[in-house]
N, C-alpha and C positions, 0 to 999 in steps of 0.2 A: 233406676236404670243408669248405665254409664254413658257419658257423653264427653266430647272434647270441649274444653273451655280455653279461651285465649286471653283472659284477663283484660288488661288495658291495651293489649296489642304489642307487637314488636317482632323479633326474628322468629323463625320456625319453632325454636325450643320453648317459646312461651305457651305452646299448646300442650295441655295435659289432660289426662283422663280424670273425670270427677264423677261422683255419685250424685244424681239429681232426681227429683220426682218425675214420674212419667207425665208428659204434657196433658192438660185437660183440654179437650176439644170443644170448639164452638158448634152451634147447631148446623152450620154449613160445611163442617170439616169431617175428615176421616182420620183415624189414628192408624199409622202404619208401623208394623214391626219391621225394622230395617234389615235387609240382607246385605246390600251394597250401597255405597254412596260415591258419587262422582266428585273429583277434585277439579275445580275450575279457577280460571284467573281471578274472577271477582273474590273468591275465597282468600286468595293470597293477598290481594289488595286490602280486603277487610282486616285480615289478621295483622297486616303491617300498619294499620291505622289510617290508610289513605282512602278508604271507601266505606264510610259508615253506612249501616243498613237504614232503610226508611224507618220512621218513628213507629209505625204500626207493625213492623216485622220482628221476628225473633232476633235477638242479639247473637245467636249462635251461628257457627259456620255450617255450610252445607246446603246447596241449592237444588240437588237432585238425588233421588234415591230409588231403589226398588225394594219390594218386600211384600208383606201380606197384611191386608186390612184386618185389624182386630177390634175396631169399634167404629160406628158411624153415627154422625149427628142426627138429630131428630128431623131435620129438613132434607136430609140426603136421600135420594130415591134411586140413583143409578148404580150404587155400590153396595155390596154386602160383606159381612164378616167372612173372611176366608178367601176373598178375591186376591189373585196375584196381580200386582200393579207396579207401575213406576209413576213418579210424580215430580213436578216442579214444586219445590217447597218455598216458603217465605223465610228460609233460614232454619238452622237447627238440624240439618240432615246428618251431621257427624255424631250420631247417637243411635242407641238401640231402638228408640221409638221417636216418631216425629208426627206432628199434626200437619195436614195439608188441606187446602180448600178443595172440595170435591170437583170443582171445575178445572182444576189443574192436575187431575189424576187421569192416567191412561192405562189400558190393559197391557199386560205383557204380550206382545204379538206372538202368534203361533210360530214355533221354530226358533224363537229368540230366547237365549238363556237369561236367568235372573241377573247375572253379571252384566251382560250386554244391555239389558233393559235399563239398568241404572245409568248407563252412559248416554241415554237418549234425550231426556227432557230438556236440559239446559241448552245443549248444542242444537238440537233439532228445532226447538222453538225459536231460538235466536236466528238460525239460518232461514227458516221458513218465513218468519215475520219480516226479515230485512231483505232477503234475496228475492222472495216471491211477492209478498204483500206490499212491501215498500218499494223494492227495486223493480218489480214487474217483469221479471225474467220470463221470456217465452221461448218456444221452440225455434231453433235455427239462429238464435242470437249468439253473440260472442261474449264470453264471461271471463272475468279475471277475479280470483280470490288470492289475497296475500296470505302468507303463512300457511301454505297448503298442507303441511304435515301436522298441524295442530288438530285438536278435536274439531274445532269449528271448520278449519280448512278442508279436512277429509270429508266431513259431512256435506259441505257446500259442493265439493267436487262431485260426489256421488249423486246428490239430488239434482244438481244442474244437468249432469249427464243423463239422468233418467228423464228429465224434462225435454231433452233433445237439443241442448245447447252445446256449442263448442267451448271447451273449458281450458283455460290457462291458469297457471299459478306460479308463485315465486317461492323459492326454498333456499336454504343455506348450504346444502351439500348434496353429493350424488346419492347417498342413501335415502335422504328425504325425497329427492326427485323420483327415485325408483318407486317409493311407496305411493307417491301421488299419481304416478302413471299407472300403477296397478289398480288404484282406486278409480281410474277413468280419465285422468287429465290428458288432454291432447298434447300439451307441452308443459314442462316444468322448467322454469327459468332460474338459474342459480344467480341470485342477486349479488353474490360476492364476486362473481367473475364476469357478469354481463350487465349491460344497461337494459333493464326490463322494458323501458319505453321504446328503445330502438328495436329490440327483438320483437315486441308486439307489433310494431308498425311493419316490420318485415313479414311476420307471420300472417298479418291481415291485409297485406298488399296496400299499406298506407291508410287503411280505413279506420283502424283502431277498434276498440271493444265497445260493446253496447252497455255493459254494466260492470262495475267494479265494487267488490265488497272488501273494505279495508279496515284493518285493526291497528295499523301502524301510525298513521298521521305524520307529523313532522314534515320533513322535506318530501315525503311521498305524496302529499296533497297536490302540490304543483305538478309532480310527475304523473300522478293519476289523471289529472285534467288533460295533460298532453297526450295521454294514451286513449282518451275517449273518442268514440265515433260521433258523428253528427247526431245531436239529440240524445247523447249518452247519459247515463246516470251513475253517480258516485254515491255509495251508501257507506257511512262511517259508523263503526260499532265499537271502536276503542281508539285510544291515542297512546300507544306504547312509546312513541318517540316525541310526544308533546302535542298540545293543541294550539299553541300560540305561534303562528308562522306568518310570514309576509307572502302574499300571493297576488299575482296579476290576474284579476278576474275578467279581463277583456274576453278571453277565450270562452268563458261561461256564456257570454252574450252572443258572440259571433258564431259559435257552434251550437247554440241553444241547448246547453247542458243543464242537468239538474243535480243539485248536491243536497243530500239529506242525511239523516242518521237517527239512531235511537238507542236507548238502553232498555233492558228488559225488566230489571227489578222494580223500578218505581211505577210501572204500569199498573192500572187498576185490575182488580180481580176479574171484572167483566171483560176487559180487554184481553187479558191472558187466556181466559176461558174460551174466547172466540178463536184465538189462534190455535189453542189446544184442540178444539173441535175440528178445525180445518186440517190440522196435522193428522188427526185420527182418520179422517176421511181420505185424504190424498196421499199420505206417506206411509201409514201403517200397512196398507196392502203391499207396498213396495218392499217393506221389511219382511213380511211373511213370504213373499216370492223370492227373497234373496237378492233383489236388485240393488238395495242399499244395505249397509251393515256398519255398525260402529267398529272402529279399530281400537283394540285395547293394548296399551303399551306395557303397563305393569300394574299389579294389584298389591297393595300394602295392607297389613293389618291395621285396624283402627288405632292401636297404640303406637304405631310407627308413622303417624300422620306427619310428623316433622320431616321425615325423609321424603314423603310424597311431595310436600311443599318445596323442599329443596330441589327436587327433580323438576317440578314445574318452573321454578325460577331459573333453572339452568337452560331451559328451552331446548334440551337435547332429546326430548321424548318425541315419539311419532304416534299420534293418536291420544287416547284417553288414559289418564291416571286415575285409578280407582282405589277405594277403601273397602275392605271386607269387615263387616260388623258382626262380632260374636254374639251369640244369643244366650250364652250361659252366664 
């Protein structure tokens, strides 16, 4: 099969197509013939050498795919050869075939294309596990997600709105603001022109928001804390502007705030499977009904993966960047 290799890491051009053996699956895994693969920020970080995969994971890039099951392990009961699926992989998704644990596989929802399905696993699992399971977002709460035009941001906006929350987000320009508002955001704040803390306090009549999902870090941490309502929650999923900051934590005590966070890739297979099952029960019906939908920005051929990574690094995209994987 053909797959993308990135050697010892570096700039986007280190990624090249190579011929490799088709993966041998373990008893609890399925083998998927890949149709599309999603491009995610962790892929970019791994390729650059700053985010090594766990010791028990594939060294290859690619954390989510869609395709068709062509082989099932002897312990797998819920999937059959020929099933159209999408999956959260443990790496190696930039390839014609990839092995995935059966507990991290999901059916392609009715009415959802194979391309759209490949855009679901990484973002939807990340958002659900952090916004709902960890952040405990409920109906009628006020929610802020930073980076609203990213794949994560647009997913969070749609699911939060479907859950009955009032949704705010931050963006860098008017085009991204319009995209977020079309996705359901009640207000999109241009962080280049406005102080999001002040705007949020005005929009919420001084109360603040109940939950913030943040991937920025840096000086946003203190500003997030200032934006939270009494007993608000801040969930950190990345640190694009750094994780080492000085913060006055007194507000954490006086307003009884909670600050937590998580990363997806190092979680156990059992833990991931539990979130995947919840997602299938709670969110897959919303996809079938059209209440939530992935936003696809651009599709690249697998051989053009370097261009896809350059686009990701530019942060000029709105929604998901995808790879089309040839079968010949």
